[in-house]
N, C-alpha and C positions, 0 to 999 in steps of 0.2 A: 319590206325587208333585201337588203342587198346579200349580195351572196357571201357565205359560207365560206371561210378560206384554212385551208391546213398550215398550222401556226408552228414555227417550233416551240419544243417547254418552254424555254427560257422568253422568249417573246409574250408568251399566252399569261404565264406568271406574271411580267410587267402589266400587260391591259388590264390582269383580275387586281390588281392593286392602285394603278389609273384610277379604276372605276369606282372604289373604296375611298378613293381622297376626292372623287369629283360628290360622292355623295356627300361629303361631311359636312359641308352645310358652314369649311372657311372661307375665307380666299383664297382660290387655287392659281397659283399664275404657272408658264414656262418652268421658269427658274426654282420655282419651289416642287414642282413633279421633279426635275431634273437632279432636284438635289437630295430629297426620298428616293428616289427610285437609283441612284447613283449610275446615271446616264447623263451624258449632254442633252444640250438642249434641244440641237439639232434632231436628238433620236424622239424626245417627246413630241415636237413636229410633226415627225412623221407618222408617229403613233396614233394624234389627236387625229390628222388626215386618216389614216387608216379607217378610225373607229368612223368617222365621217361617211367614205365613200363604202367602205364594205357592211359596214350595220344600221347605216341611217343613223347613228347617235345623234340624239338632239342636241347638241351642245352650241352654247354661246359664248361669247368673252366681251365684258365690259372691265372699264377700268377699275371700278370701285368693287363688282363681284369675282373679277379672275373668271376664270374657267368652269362653268355651271351648265348642268343638264335641263333645259327648259320645259322638260315631260317627266315628273320624278316618276311616274308610273313604268317608263321605258327600262329594261332588262337587258343584259348581252345577254345576246344566243348563245345557244352552246355553240362549243367552235371545237372543229376535230383536232382528235388527237389520239396519234396509231397507238397499240397495244404497246407496239415494240420502241415507242418515243417513253412512255409511259414507265414500260419492264428495266430501259437502261435508267432513269431516272431511280426507280425502285432497288435495281443494284449499286446506282450509285450512294445511296443511305446508305444499304448493307457495309460498303468499302468505310463510308465515314466511322459506323459505329467500329469498325474493329480496330479504331486509332482512339484512345480514349484522350479527351479534351480536345476535340476539333471542335476550331471556331463557330462549324455555319450546322453541324449534328443536326437541333434543334431544328433551323431555318428550314435544311434539305426536308425534312420528318412533313413538317409544317405544309411547302408546296406542293410536296408530293398529295399529302390527303386532301388537301385541294382540287388537285389535276384529277383526282379519283374518282369527285363526284362528278365527274363529268362523264365514267363509266359506265356500263350497268354493274350492279352491288355484285354477281355470282363472279365476271369477269377478275374484278379489282381480287376477287378473294382469294383467286387463280392464280396471280400475281404473286398475291404475298406468299400463298403457301411453295411457290416454286421455289420465291427466292430463300421462303426457309430454309425449306428440309435439302435442295436440290443442290445451291451452288452455296458454297461458306470460305469467305474472305478471313483469313489470319494475317495480323501483322506481324513483327519482329519486336524489337522494344518498345514500349506505347512509351508519346511525349504527352507533355502536363502542358498543352497551349493557354494561358490566358485570354480571355475574349478581349475582356477588354484592352490589354497591350495589342492584341491583333486589332481590333478595331479603330485604336489608335495610329497606329500603324497605316493602315486602309487611308485614312484619312489626310495624314501628313503626306504619302507620298502623292494624295489624288492633288492636294493641292498646294506641295511645292514647297513646305513648311519644313525647318530645321526642327528636332527632336534633342532633347536632350535625356539621356537615360544614365539608371545604375545597373552595371553588367559585371556580371561572372564569368572568369575568364577562365575557362578550366584548366587548358594547356599549364597554366602558371598559380592556379587554384587562389586567384585573386580578383579582387572588387574594384572597380574601376568608372567614373564618371565620364561621359565622350557626350560631345555635340557630334550631332550626324546629320547631313543632306540625306534622305532616302532617296532613292533612285527605282530600286527593284526589290520586288518580296520573292523568294525564290522556294519552295519545299521540293527538297529533293526524297524519291524514294515514299514519299508520303508523311515520312516520320520526321524527315530533315530537316525543316521552318528556316530558312536564316533571313536576312535582313543584310541589302547590297546598300551601302554608303559611301557618302565622301565622308572622312573622321577628320574632324576638325586641329584634335589633336595630332594623329599621325599625317596629315595630307596629303594619304592618299586615300582609294579606295579600298573598305575594308569589309569584311564578313563579319557576321552579329549572329550567333543561335537563338533564335526569336524566346525560344523557350529559359534560356537566359538572362535574357532584360529581367532586371527585380522590379525595376517602374521607371518609367515614364511619362515625359511632359513634353506638348506639343508645343514648342514657341513662337512666341507671333513675329517670326522673324522668314519670311519668302528666300528661297534661291534660284539661281538660275541654272538651271540644269545644261551641263554641258551639248552642245549639237553634236562631240561626236562619238559620247557615248551609245552605241545600240545595242540592249538586251542580249538579244542572238545574238552577235558577234562577239560579245565578250561571254557569254555561257560556253559559247561553241570552244573557247581558247583554253578551257579549264579539262582538268580530268576528273568526271562524278562530284564529288562535294568538295573541293580544295582550289582556289586560286594562287599559283603561283608568284616567281619574278617572274623574267625572262622565260619565253617558251622556248626550248632547247627538243634535241631531234632524242626521241627513247628507242631503242631495241628491247624486246622479251621474248628467249625461245620457250617453247613448250611442247613437253615431250609429247607423245603420239595418241597416249590413255587420255589426255587433257588438250589435245589440238581441236576434237569436235564442239567442245563447251566454249571455245575461242571463237571458233569459223560462224554458232550462228548466232553472236547478236555484233552489233553495232556500239563497239565499246565509246572511241572518241569521234568528230570529224573529218581526224585529219588520217586516220587511221588506213597501214595497208597491210597483207598478210604476204608474208613469201612462205612458198611450199615446200616441204623439204622430202625425199625419195622415202624416209623410215617410216614420214605419216605425221613428222613431226610437222610443226611450222615457226615463224619470228614474227610476232607483230609489231610494224613502226607505228609510231605515231607522233605528234611534237605537242606538249605539254609543260607548264612552269608547276603542276601538283607534284611537285616530288614525293613528299611525305602519307598519300593518298596513294599515289601509285605503290608506293613499299609497302602498305596494307595491304593491299590489294594483289601484289604478287606473293608475299608470304601466305596469303588462303591459300592458292595450289600448290605448298609443300617445295619436295622437291620436284617437282613437275615444271617447276619454273624457274629461268633462270638468267636473269637481268642484263643485257652485253652493253649497253650504254643507257646517258651518260655514266663517268666514272662517280659523278655523285652520287644516283641513286645505285652503284654500285655500291658505295662503302657503305648507304643507307643502309641497305639490306644487311649487308654484310656484317657490321656493326649490330643488327638485331640477333642474327643466328646467333654468332658469338654471346651475344648477352642472355639469350635462349639455356645456348648449351650450358653456360657456367653456371646457372639456375640450377638444372637437370646433376649436373653432376655435382653439387654440392647436396643434392638429395638425395642422389646414388650415397653420398660416404656416409650420408649420416642414417641414412637407411642401416650403410653395414655397422656403423656403430651401434644400432640400436638391437 
C-alpha cells in the first residue's frame, strides 16, 4: 500500500464519492465523473492519478467499460483528517442550520457524518457536544431558498446557458418575466442570495434576489460571457448589497461614540478614514450604491452625517423628513385621543 496523505475535507469527500461511482458497475468515464462531482476533467485526472500513486488503487480503463477496479476487494484506506478540519465542517453545518431553507444543509450534514466515520466514536461525540452546547449561531431574518431553483441556477452558471425567470420585484410590488444570462451567484451576509446577470430586457447587468424567483427554466441557448467581466472587480465597486450607477466619492462623518465601530471594520475596498481631534472621524469611499448607503447611514441615527455627494445628502434628508412627519402625526393623534 502506498503512503497515506493528509487531504482537505473537500477532496476527501470527492474521493469517497468517486470510489462509490467506480464500484457502481456502470460505465464511468472522466466526463461522467466530472459532471457527477461538479469539477473539471483536469481535477478528475489528478484524483485518479492520486488514487493510483498514493493508495495503489487497482484502476483500469477500457473504451467499453470506462474506469473500474480490477480488484473488487480493494478498499480505500483510512485517510488522515485532522480533528480541527472536521470540527470546522461541524461548525459550518451549525451555521447552515441557523438559516432556514439552506440549499446544502442536508448535503453538508451527510458529508460530515461520512467523514466522521474515520474518527474514533468518542472523538466525534465530543465534537458534536461541543458544537451543540458551547457555540451558538443565530441569523437575522431567515430566507426561504428553493433548492430546485438554486440547482438550476448553478447548472446555468456552469454551462453558460440563458435562463427564463418569473420574478417578483419587491421595490415595485410587481411580477415580471425576464431572460437572463447568469454570471454570478452572490450570497451577502448569508441570508441575502443574489443572481447577478445580464438582463435581456434592460440590456445591462442586473441583480435578482434568488428567493424572489418564482419560477425558472434553463433555456437551450448558450451565451458568451463578457471577457471584461471580473467578479471580484465588479463586487469591489459596490457598497454591501447594492450596485448603483456611476461610482461617486462619498464622505460620511461619524461622531466619537460611533467612530470605534467604523474603525474596526473594512466597509469598502476604497475606504479611507480621516481622524479628528475630538475623536470623531470621516469615512471616505467611492461607490454607486446610494440607496444601500442611505439605509446604512440611517442606522447610526444622529451619530452620522453625510457630507457628499449631494444626491446622498438629499436621500437621507428626504427620509428623515418623512419619518419626522410620521412621528409628528402620531404625536398629534395622541393629543387628540
